[in-house]
Each structure stands twice: as C-alpha cells, then as structure tokens.
C-alpha positions as CSV (number, residue, x, y, z in Angstrom):
1,D,5.1,19.6,-18.1
2,E,6.2,17.3,-15.5
3,E,4.0,14.2,-16.5
4,F,4.8,14.4,-20.5
5,A,6.5,11.7,-22.3
6,W,9.9,13.1,-24.2
7,D,11.6,11.3,-27.3
8,F,14.7,10.6,-25.8
9,T,17.7,10.0,-27.5
10,P,20.8,8.6,-26.1
11,C,24.4,10.0,-28.0
12,N,28.2,10.4,-27.3
13,L,28.4,8.5,-23.8
14,K,27.9,5.3,-23.1
15,V,28.5,2.7,-19.9
16,G,32.2,2.7,-18.9
17,D,33.1,6.6,-20.8
18,I,33.9,9.1,-18.1
19,A,31.4,12.2,-17.9
20,S,32.3,15.3,-17.2
21,V,30.2,18.5,-16.6
22,G,28.9,19.9,-20.1
23,D,29.1,16.7,-21.9
24,I,26.3,16.1,-24.0
25,Y,24.5,12.7,-23.4
26,A,21.1,13.2,-25.7
27,T,19.1,14.8,-27.7
28,V,14.9,15.7,-27.2
29,P,13.5,16.8,-30.0
30,E,10.7,19.6,-28.8
31,N,9.1,19.7,-32.3
32,N,10.5,19.5,-36.5
33,V,12.1,22.2,-35.5
34,I,14.0,22.5,-32.1
35,T,16.3,19.8,-30.5
36,H,17.3,20.0,-27.3
37,K,20.8,18.7,-26.3
38,I,20.3,17.1,-22.7
39,M,23.7,17.9,-20.7
40,V,25.7,16.8,-17.7
41,Q,24.9,20.1,-15.6
42,P,27.4,21.3,-13.6
43,Y,26.4,21.4,-10.6
44,K,23.5,21.5,-7.8
45,G,23.9,22.2,-4.2
46,G,27.9,22.6,-4.7
47,A,28.6,19.2,-5.6
48,T,29.8,19.1,-9.2
49,F,28.1,16.2,-11.2
50,G,30.2,13.9,-13.8
51,G,32.1,10.1,-13.5
52,K,32.4,7.1,-14.7
53,V,28.7,5.8,-16.5
54,T,27.3,3.8,-14.5
55,W,23.8,3.5,-16.5
56,I,22.5,5.5,-19.4
57,A,18.5,5.0,-20.7
58,P,17.9,3.4,-24.2
59,K,16.1,5.4,-26.6
60,G,12.4,5.8,-25.6
61,K,9.7,8.1,-23.7
62,Y,10.7,9.6,-20.6
63,T,9.1,12.2,-18.4
64,I,11.7,15.3,-17.2
65,L,11.8,14.3,-13.9
66,Q,12.9,10.4,-14.5
67,T,16.6,9.0,-14.1
68,V,18.1,8.6,-17.4
69,L,21.6,8.6,-16.6
70,K,23.8,7.7,-13.9
71,T,27.0,8.4,-12.9
72,E,30.0,7.1,-10.4
73,F,32.5,9.2,-8.7
74,E,34.8,8.6,-5.9
75,G,31.7,5.9,-4.8
76,K,28.8,8.2,-5.0
77,V,26.3,7.7,-7.1
78,T,24.6,10.4,-8.8
79,E,21.3,10.4,-10.7
80,H,20.7,12.8,-13.5
81,C,17.2,13.4,-15.1
82,M,16.5,15.8,-18.2
83,L,15.5,18.4,-16.2
84,Q,17.8,21.4,-15.2
85,R,17.4,24.4,-12.5
86,W,19.7,27.2,-13.1
87,P,19.1,30.2,-11.0
88,V,19.1,33.4,-13.2
89,R,21.6,35.2,-11.1
90,T,23.9,32.7,-10.6
91,P,27.0,32.7,-13.7
92,R,27.2,29.5,-15.4
93,P,30.9,28.1,-14.9
94,V,33.3,28.6,-17.2
95,V,37.4,27.7,-17.1
96,E,37.9,31.2,-18.9
97,K,36.3,34.6,-18.8
98,L,37.5,36.3,-22.5
99,S,37.2,39.9,-22.6
100,G,36.3,41.5,-25.8
101,S,38.7,42.6,-28.6
102,E,36.5,45.1,-29.7
103,P,33.3,46.7,-29.8
104,L,30.3,44.6,-30.5
105,I,28.3,46.9,-33.4
106,T,24.9,46.4,-33.9
107,G,22.6,47.5,-36.5
C-alpha cells in the first residue's frame, strides 16, 4: 500500500557518514514478528548508489515512496525511499561467487 505510513527508525548511518551499497540505514516493523531492514539499493538504471549521507529522515511515520535518505556522490544527489523494485531475473551484485564444497543434503 503506497499510502500507508510505516514506522521508520534510522540506524547505523548519520549525516556525514559514507553509505555503501547494501548498508542498512533503517528498520521498519511490519508486525510483531517481521522487521524489515532498509538498505542502500545496489543500482537503478545502471547508476550505482551510495556516497556521503547528506540527510536522513528522523524517526517517524513515512510512506514507502517518501524520501528517507539523501546521498551525494561526485556532486550528484540521490534520494532514497523505502521501496526497492528488483526484476526477478536480474541477479544481485556480489563481489565473489563461492562454489559449493559439499552437496546440499535435505530431508
């Protein structure tokens, strides 16, 4: 629901810190069991995100489309919201893909 206001609690980052892709900068509880961790998303439209934190929203209620974090990298300011769209067939970026050393045994 794009109009529902969620309880946003910033953590780990403050103004002046360097935010890297995958850094957790907030938590948002969905219910008593599930708490979502909001991360700096890897990239959007080919541009990588991250950089120096210039603003982070204070604790409060925000919709998933409201800006809750602003970063600056090489003079370009990027606004971040809680919503991340990720195509199913696009793999997540990794530094190194580790091969299995033993088979996965289930059951």
